[in-house]
C-alpha positions as CSV (number, residue, x, y, z in Angstrom):
1,X,0.0,0.0,0.0
2,X,1.3,3.4,-0.9
3,X,0.2,6.5,1.0
4,X,-0.9,9.5,-1.1
5,X,0.1,13.0,-0.2
6,X,-2.4,14.2,2.4
7,X,-2.1,17.8,1.0
8,X,-3.1,16.8,-2.5
9,X,-5.7,14.3,-1.5
10,X,-7.4,16.7,0.9
11,X,-7.5,19.4,-1.8
12,X,-9.0,17.0,-4.3
13,X,-11.6,15.8,-1.8
14,X,-12.5,19.4,-1.0
15,X,-13.1,20.1,-4.7
16,X,-15.3,17.0,-4.9
17,X,-17.3,18.2,-1.9
18,X,-17.9,21.5,-3.5
19,X,-19.8,19.9,-6.3
20,X,-22.1,18.2,-3.8
21,X,-22.9,21.4,-1.8
22,X,-26.0,22.2,-3.9
23,X,-27.3,18.6,-4.1
24,X,-27.0,18.3,-0.3
25,X,-30.1,20.6,-0.1
26,X,-32.3,17.9,-1.7
27,X,-31.2,14.7,0.0
28,X,-32.7,15.1,3.5
29,X,-36.2,13.8,4.1
30,X,-36.8,16.5,6.8
31,X,-37.6,19.1,4.1
32,X,-39.8,18.5,1.1
33,X,-39.3,19.8,-2.3
34,X,-42.6,21.8,-2.0
35,X,-41.4,23.5,1.1
36,X,-38.2,24.7,-0.6
37,X,-40.0,25.9,-3.7
38,X,-42.7,27.8,-1.8
39,X,-40.4,29.7,0.5
40,X,-37.1,29.6,-1.4
41,X,-35.6,28.6,1.9
42,X,-34.4,25.1,2.8
43,X,-34.1,23.8,6.3
44,X,-31.5,21.2,5.2
45,X,-28.2,22.1,6.7
46,X,-25.0,20.2,7.4
47,X,-24.3,21.2,11.0
48,X,-22.9,18.8,13.5
49,X,-21.9,18.4,17.1
50,X,-18.2,18.2,16.4
51,X,-16.8,17.7,19.9
52,X,-18.4,16.4,23.2
53,X,-16.5,16.1,26.4
54,X,-18.1,15.4,29.8
55,X,-21.8,16.0,30.6
56,X,-23.5,17.4,27.5
57,X,-27.3,17.2,26.5
58,X,-29.0,17.9,23.2
59,X,-32.7,18.4,22.4
60,X,-32.9,17.6,18.7
61,X,-36.4,19.0,18.3
62,X,-38.0,15.5,18.2
63,X,-40.4,16.0,21.1
64,X,-38.3,14.1,23.6
65,X,-36.5,17.0,25.3
66,X,-32.9,17.0,26.4
67,X,-31.0,13.7,25.9
68,X,-27.4,12.6,26.2
69,X,-25.3,14.0,23.4
70,X,-22.6,12.2,21.4
71,X,-20.1,13.6,18.9
72,X,-21.2,13.7,15.2
73,X,-24.9,14.1,16.0
74,X,-26.5,16.4,13.3
75,X,-27.8,19.6,14.7
76,X,-31.1,20.8,13.2
77,X,-33.2,24.0,13.5
78,X,-34.8,24.5,16.9
79,X,-32.3,22.2,18.7
80,X,-31.2,23.1,22.2
81,X,-27.7,22.3,23.5
82,X,-26.8,22.3,27.2
83,X,-23.5,21.6,29.0
84,X,-23.2,20.6,32.7
85,X,-19.8,19.4,33.8
86,X,-18.5,19.3,30.2
87,X,-17.8,21.3,27.0
88,X,-19.1,21.0,23.4
89,X,-18.4,22.3,19.9
90,X,-20.7,22.8,17.0
91,X,-19.3,23.0,13.4
92,X,-21.1,24.6,10.5
93,X,-20.7,23.9,6.8
94,X,-18.0,26.6,6.1
95,X,-15.8,25.6,9.1
96,X,-17.3,28.3,11.4
97,X,-17.6,27.0,15.0
98,X,-19.5,27.6,18.2
99,X,-17.9,26.3,21.5
100,X,-19.8,26.1,24.7
101,X,-18.1,26.2,28.1
102,X,-19.5,24.2,31.1
103,X,-22.8,25.2,32.7
104,X,-24.1,26.8,29.5
105,X,-27.1,26.6,27.2
106,X,-27.8,27.7,23.6
107,X,-30.7,27.3,21.2
108,X,-30.7,27.3,17.4
109,X,-33.8,29.2,16.3
110,X,-32.7,29.5,12.7
111,X,-30.7,27.1,10.5
112,X,-31.6,27.8,6.9
113,X,-30.2,27.7,3.4
114,X,-31.3,30.4,1.0
115,X,-32.0,29.8,-2.7
116,X,-28.6,31.3,-3.5
117,X,-26.9,28.6,-1.5
118,X,-25.8,30.9,1.3
119,X,-26.7,30.1,4.9
120,X,-28.6,32.0,7.7
121,X,-27.9,30.9,11.2
122,X,-29.1,32.3,14.5
123,X,-27.7,31.1,17.9
124,X,-29.4,32.2,21.1
125,X,-27.2,32.0,24.3
126,X,-29.5,31.4,27.2
127,X,-26.9,31.2,29.9
128,X,-23.2,30.6,30.5
129,X,-20.4,31.2,28.1
130,X,-19.9,30.7,24.4
131,X,-17.2,31.3,21.8
132,X,-18.0,31.9,18.1
133,X,-15.3,31.7,15.4
134,X,-16.4,32.6,11.9
135,X,-14.3,32.0,8.8
136,X,-14.2,34.5,5.9
137,X,-17.3,33.2,4.0
138,X,-19.0,36.0,2.3
139,X,-22.8,35.8,2.0
140,X,-23.5,33.7,5.0
141,X,-25.4,35.3,7.8
142,X,-24.7,34.6,11.5
143,X,-26.8,36.2,14.2
144,X,-26.0,36.0,17.9
145,X,-28.9,36.5,20.3
146,X,-28.8,37.1,24.1
147,X,-31.3,38.8,26.3
148,X,-32.9,41.5,24.1
149,X,-29.8,41.8,21.9
150,X,-29.4,40.6,18.4
151,X,-25.9,41.0,16.8
152,X,-25.1,40.1,13.2
153,X,-21.5,38.9,13.3
154,X,-19.5,39.7,10.1
155,X,-17.2,37.1,8.5
156,X,-13.9,36.5,10.3
157,X,-15.4,37.4,13.6
158,X,-14.1,35.7,16.8
159,X,-15.9,36.5,20.0
160,X,-16.5,35.3,23.6
161,X,-19.8,36.0,25.2
162,X,-20.4,35.4,28.9
163,X,-24.0,35.8,30.2
164,X,-25.6,35.9,33.6
165,X,-28.8,37.5,35.0
166,X,-27.2,40.9,35.5
167,X,-25.0,41.5,32.5
168,X,-23.4,40.2,29.4
169,X,-19.8,40.6,28.6
170,X,-18.9,40.4,24.9
171,X,-15.1,40.1,24.2
172,X,-14.1,40.8,20.6
173,X,-11.1,38.4,20.1
174,X,-10.8,39.3,16.4
175,X,-12.7,41.3,13.8
176,X,-14.9,44.5,14.3
177,X,-18.5,44.4,15.4
178,X,-21.2,47.0,14.9
179,X,-23.6,47.2,17.9
180,X,-26.8,49.2,18.1
181,X,-27.2,51.0,21.4
182,X,-29.8,53.5,22.7
183,X,-27.8,56.4,21.4
184,X,-26.9,54.9,18.0
185,X,-24.5,52.3,16.5
186,X,-21.1,51.7,17.9
187,X,-18.1,50.0,16.2
188,X,-16.1,47.8,18.5
189,X,-12.7,46.6,17.3
190,X,-10.7,43.6,18.4
191,X,-9.2,43.3,21.9
192,X,-12.1,45.2,23.5
193,X,-14.9,44.1,25.8
194,X,-18.5,45.4,25.6
195,X,-20.7,45.1,28.8
196,X,-24.5,45.0,28.4
197,X,-26.8,45.7,31.3
198,X,-29.5,43.0,31.1
199,X,-32.0,44.8,33.3
200,X,-32.4,48.0,31.3
201,X,-31.7,50.0,28.2
202,X,-28.5,51.7,29.3
203,X,-25.7,52.3,26.8
204,X,-23.3,49.4,26.5
205,X,-19.9,50.1,28.1
206,X,-16.7,49.5,26.2
207,X,-13.4,48.6,27.9
208,X,-10.1,48.6,26.1
209,X,-9.0,45.2,27.3
210,X,-10.1,41.6,27.6
211,X,-9.9,39.7,30.9
212,X,-8.6,36.2,30.3
213,X,-10.6,33.1,31.0
214,X,-9.6,29.6,31.8
215,X,-11.2,28.2,28.6
216,X,-9.5,30.7,26.3
217,X,-6.7,28.2,25.5
218,X,-9.2,25.5,24.5
219,X,-10.9,28.0,22.2
220,X,-7.7,29.2,20.6
221,X,-6.4,25.7,19.9
222,X,-9.8,24.6,18.4
223,X,-10.1,27.8,16.3
224,X,-6.6,27.2,14.9
225,X,-7.4,23.6,14.1
226,X,-10.5,24.7,12.1
227,X,-8.6,27.6,10.5
228,X,-6.1,25.2,9.0
229,X,-9.1,23.2,7.5
230,X,-10.5,26.4,6.0
231,X,-7.1,27.1,4.3
232,X,-7.2,23.6,2.8
233,X,-10.6,24.2,1.3
234,X,-9.4,27.6,-0.1
235,X,-6.6,25.8,-2.0
236,X,-9.3,24.1,-4.2
237,X,-11.6,27.2,-4.3
238,X,-14.1,25.4,-2.1
239,X,-15.7,27.2,0.9
240,X,-16.9,23.9,2.3
241,X,-14.7,21.4,4.2
242,X,-17.1,19.1,6.1
243,X,-14.6,17.7,8.6
244,X,-11.6,17.3,6.3
245,X,-9.2,18.3,9.0
246,X,-10.3,15.3,11.1
247,X,-9.8,13.0,8.1
248,X,-6.3,14.5,7.4
249,X,-5.2,14.1,11.0
250,X,-6.7,10.7,11.8
251,X,-6.0,8.9,8.5
252,X,-4.7,9.0,5.0
253,X,-5.4,7.9,1.4
254,X,-3.6,4.8,0.2
255,X,-3.2,3.0,-3.1
256,X,-4.4,-0.5,-2.3
257,X,-3.6,-3.1,-4.9
258,X,-6.8,-4.2,-6.7
259,X,-9.0,-1.7,-5.0
260,X,-7.5,1.7,-6.0
261,X,-7.2,4.8,-3.8
262,X,-9.0,4.5,-0.5
263,X,-8.9,6.5,2.7
264,X,-8.3,4.5,5.9
265,X,-8.1,5.6,9.5
266,X,-5.0,5.1,11.4
267,X,-4.9,2.3,14.1
268,X,-7.2,0.1,12.0
269,X,-6.3,-3.4,11.0
270,X,-7.9,-5.5,8.3
271,X,-10.3,-6.8,11.0
272,X,-11.7,-3.3,11.8
273,X,-15.2,-2.5,10.6
274,X,-16.5,1.1,10.2
275,X,-20.0,0.1,11.2
276,X,-19.3,-2.2,14.2
277,X,-19.8,0.6,16.7
278,X,-22.0,3.7,16.6
279,X,-25.7,4.7,17.1
280,X,-28.9,5.2,15.3
281,X,-30.3,8.6,16.1
282,X,-34.0,9.3,15.5
283,X,-35.0,12.6,13.8
284,X,-38.6,13.7,13.4
285,X,-39.5,13.6,9.8
286,X,-36.3,11.9,8.6
287,X,-36.2,8.7,10.6
288,X,-32.9,7.2,11.9
289,X,-29.5,8.7,11.0
290,X,-26.3,6.8,11.6
291,X,-23.9,8.5,14.0
292,X,-20.2,7.3,14.2
293,X,-18.3,7.7,17.5
294,X,-14.9,8.3,15.8
295,X,-13.4,11.8,15.9
296,X,-13.1,11.8,12.1
297,X,-16.6,10.1,11.7
298,X,-18.5,12.9,9.9
299,X,-17.6,13.1,6.2
300,X,-17.1,9.4,5.5
301,X,-20.6,8.6,6.8
302,X,-22.4,11.3,4.9
303,X,-20.6,11.2,1.5
304,X,-19.0,8.5,-0.6
305,X,-19.1,4.9,0.5
306,X,-17.1,2.2,2.2
307,X,-15.8,-0.8,0.4
308,X,-14.0,-3.9,1.7
309,X,-10.6,-4.9,0.1
310,X,-9.3,-8.4,0.7
311,X,-6.1,-8.3,2.8
312,X,-6.4,-4.6,3.6
313,X,-9.8,-4.2,5.2
314,X,-12.4,-1.5,4.9
315,X,-11.6,1.8,3.1
316,X,-13.6,4.9,2.1
317,X,-13.9,6.4,-1.3
318,X,-15.4,9.8,-2.2
319,X,-18.2,10.2,-4.8
320,X,-21.9,10.7,-5.3
321,X,-24.1,13.1,-3.4
322,X,-24.0,14.4,0.1
323,X,-26.3,12.4,2.4
324,X,-28.1,14.4,5.0
325,X,-29.9,12.8,7.9
326,X,-30.8,9.8,5.7
327,X,-27.2,8.6,5.5
328,X,-27.6,4.8,5.7
329,X,-27.2,4.7,1.9
330,X,-23.5,5.5,2.4
331,X,-22.9,2.2,4.1
332,X,-21.3,0.8,1.0
333,X,-20.7,-2.8,0.0
334,X,-18.3,-5.6,0.5
335,X,-17.8,-9.2,1.3
336,X,-17.1,-9.0,5.0
337,X,-19.9,-10.7,7.0
338,X,-22.1,-8.7,9.4
339,X,-20.9,-5.4,8.1
340,X,-24.1,-3.3,7.9
341,X,-26.1,-3.0,11.1
342,X,-29.9,-3.2,10.7
343,X,-31.5,0.2,10.5
344,X,-34.6,0.4,12.8
345,X,-37.8,0.5,11.0
346,X,-40.1,1.9,13.7
347,X,-39.7,5.2,15.7
348,X,-38.8,4.8,19.4
349,X,-41.8,4.2,21.7
350,X,-42.9,6.5,24.5
351,X,-40.2,6.7,27.2
352,X,-37.6,5.0,24.9
353,X,-34.3,6.8,24.0
354,X,-34.0,8.2,20.5
355,X,-30.4,7.0,20.4
356,X,-30.0,3.3,19.8
357,X,-26.5,2.1,20.4
358,X,-24.8,-0.5,18.1
359,X,-21.9,-2.6,19.3
360,X,-21.3,-5.5,17.1
361,X,-17.8,-5.8,18.4
362,X,-16.1,-4.6,21.7
363,X,-15.3,-0.9,21.3
364,X,-11.6,-0.3,21.4
365,X,-10.2,3.0,22.6
366,X,-6.8,4.6,22.9
367,X,-6.0,6.6,26.0
368,X,-3.6,7.7,28.6
369,X,-2.2,4.9,30.8
370,X,-1.1,7.7,33.3
371,X,-0.3,11.4,33.2
372,X,3.0,10.5,31.6
373,X,2.2,7.9,29.0
374,X,-0.3,7.7,26.2
375,X,-1.2,4.3,24.7
376,X,-2.4,3.9,21.1
377,X,-4.4,0.6,20.5
378,X,-4.9,-1.4,17.4
379,X,-8.4,-1.1,16.0
380,X,-9.2,2.0,18.1
381,X,-9.3,3.8,14.7
382,X,-8.3,7.0,16.5
383,X,-11.0,6.8,19.2
384,X,-9.7,8.4,22.3
385,X,-6.8,10.2,20.5
386,X,-7.1,14.0,21.2
387,X,-7.2,15.9,18.0
388,X,-4.2,17.9,16.8
389,X,-2.1,17.5,20.0
390,X,0.0,14.3,19.6
391,X,1.8,15.1,16.4
392,X,1.8,12.8,13.3
393,X,0.1,9.5,13.9
394,X,1.2,7.4,11.0
395,X,4.3,5.8,12.6
396,X,2.4,5.1,15.9
397,X,-0.3,3.5,13.7
398,X,2.1,1.2,12.0
399,X,3.5,0.0,15.3
400,X,0.1,-0.4,17.0
401,X,-1.2,-2.5,14.1
402,X,1.8,-4.7,14.1
403,X,2.3,-5.0,17.9
404,X,-1.2,-4.3,19.3
405,X,-0.2,-1.1,21.0
406,X,2.2,1.8,20.7
407,X,3.0,4.4,23.4
408,X,4.5,7.9,23.7
409,X,5.4,10.1,26.7
410,X,3.1,12.9,27.5
411,X,2.7,15.6,30.2
412,X,-0.3,17.5,31.5
413,X,-0.4,21.1,32.4
414,X,-3.1,23.6,33.3
415,X,-3.6,27.3,32.4
416,X,-2.7,29.9,35.1
417,X,-5.5,32.4,34.3
418,X,-8.6,33.2,36.4
419,X,-12.2,33.4,35.2
420,X,-13.4,36.1,32.7
421,X,-14.3,38.3,35.7
422,X,-10.8,38.3,37.0
423,X,-11.6,35.9,39.8
424,X,-11.3,32.1,39.9
425,X,-14.6,30.4,39.1
426,X,-16.2,29.0,42.2
427,X,-15.8,25.2,42.4
428,X,-14.2,25.0,38.9
429,X,-11.2,23.0,37.8
430,X,-9.4,24.7,34.9
431,X,-9.2,22.6,31.7
432,X,-5.9,20.7,31.5
433,X,-3.7,20.4,28.4
434,X,-2.2,17.2,27.1
435,X,1.2,17.5,25.4
436,X,3.4,15.0,23.7
437,X,6.9,14.6,25.1
438,X,8.5,15.3,28.4
439,X,7.5,18.3,30.5
440,X,9.7,21.4,30.4
441,X,11.2,22.5,33.7
442,X,8.8,25.4,33.9
443,X,5.6,23.3,33.5
444,X,3.8,22.2,36.6
445,X,2.8,18.6,36.5
446,X,-0.8,17.9,37.3
447,X,-1.8,14.9,39.4
448,X,-3.1,11.9,37.4
449,X,-6.8,12.6,37.0
450,X,-7.7,9.4,35.2
451,X,-9.9,11.3,32.7
452,X,-12.3,12.8,35.3
453,X,-13.8,16.2,34.3
454,X,-13.8,18.1,37.6
455,X,-16.8,20.2,38.6
456,X,-16.7,22.4,35.5
457,X,-14.1,20.3,33.8
458,X,-12.8,20.8,30.2
459,X,-11.5,17.8,28.4
460,X,-10.5,19.5,25.1
461,X,-8.5,19.2,21.9
462,X,-5.1,20.4,22.8
463,X,-6.9,21.2,26.0
464,X,-7.4,17.5,26.7
465,X,-7.4,15.8,30.1
466,X,-5.9,12.4,29.7
467,X,-8.8,9.9,29.0
468,X,-9.1,6.9,31.2
469,X,-7.3,3.8,30.0
470,X,-9.4,1.0,28.6
471,X,-10.0,-1.9,31.1
472,X,-8.5,-5.3,30.5
473,X,-5.9,-6.3,28.0
474,X,-5.2,-4.0,25.0
475,X,-6.9,-5.3,21.9
């Protein structure tokens, strides 16, 4: 097998995805053709819950209220996302992102696609703290709602909004915002903070500084990760990326004799099956949608198809249309027995969960053996590997497939900043960061936390607490 340049393969895949952006509007059973033609607005969007760490709940507007959330769940209009002792990230089609700190809640009152193909999104922060990072996509509209305020964020905006009963603090991390106050519009440039009085109509107050918050490092790392994805899409003149950064980090395209070019995740042997583990998620009007647990498990389960190659195993090939919620058609073909899990035919009954877990094989996960060693496991396919923080994975993958496991030294550190109000957050444990290698002399070692989140915990991308090791012998 010969690995293809990830740079060229990603650019080519991004170009292919651009050709499917329009057809994606017509593949989802949740919006009929008559609805689109009558209003010239489609409710079919490609928005996902791209990261979930700790206690996160999602109301998917299916009449069942808040339920446990998992990564790669599609987010539809009128959804409600709530974090307890956890953090979450939502990714939009153009690589723009919303990140939610612990003890926070947002609603999505508007997720629409206009007849021009541009998108209109509205996010309502009900409580807590959210980060919004928009890429430079012209034509898309993004509205941020809180209290009685409605702000239209321009492209390339990056903000942090913290909300409580008394006031809202909006920190402009990048870009320039125009805010309408009682005395007229105000332009607020980067590195400034606007404070809104939630009880009255007083003029917002502008401060020429931004107080640091303990979750800023998580936001900065995640925003950088998605910015690199956006630049890959720009190389092929495509404004859409659909999770390509995840595929580039967690796997690669290979020339497999007799099967052609296929993308395969790292840490996957010929015995690994892409549909052995996951969940069926019920969506009102669309039925069950397949949700993959893998950190790269978005694009390959909504576009293209999986095929089985003798001696090499399952691989993914691009092509065809983008599959919305009705994505079981992407399950592909092959001669491996027991590959495709049965799609439920009936909606969940009263009191039943709308998430139906599928575990045809034991789920294998990589993770930290301690706060000084990370273990990669064969057939984990990247599950448990924090994104973008352990360097290149190909050599570790080769060793793990051959030997069963591979390991690397790590160290864990924590930010030294207080909360956004300048004081430590009561009862909170700052998010820790996982790094590959040995700790520098100036870095304080954290006690081994075994993957626990703490009372506000933040297990994040390069802000990752070390996940708990899998019990029993490594697979």
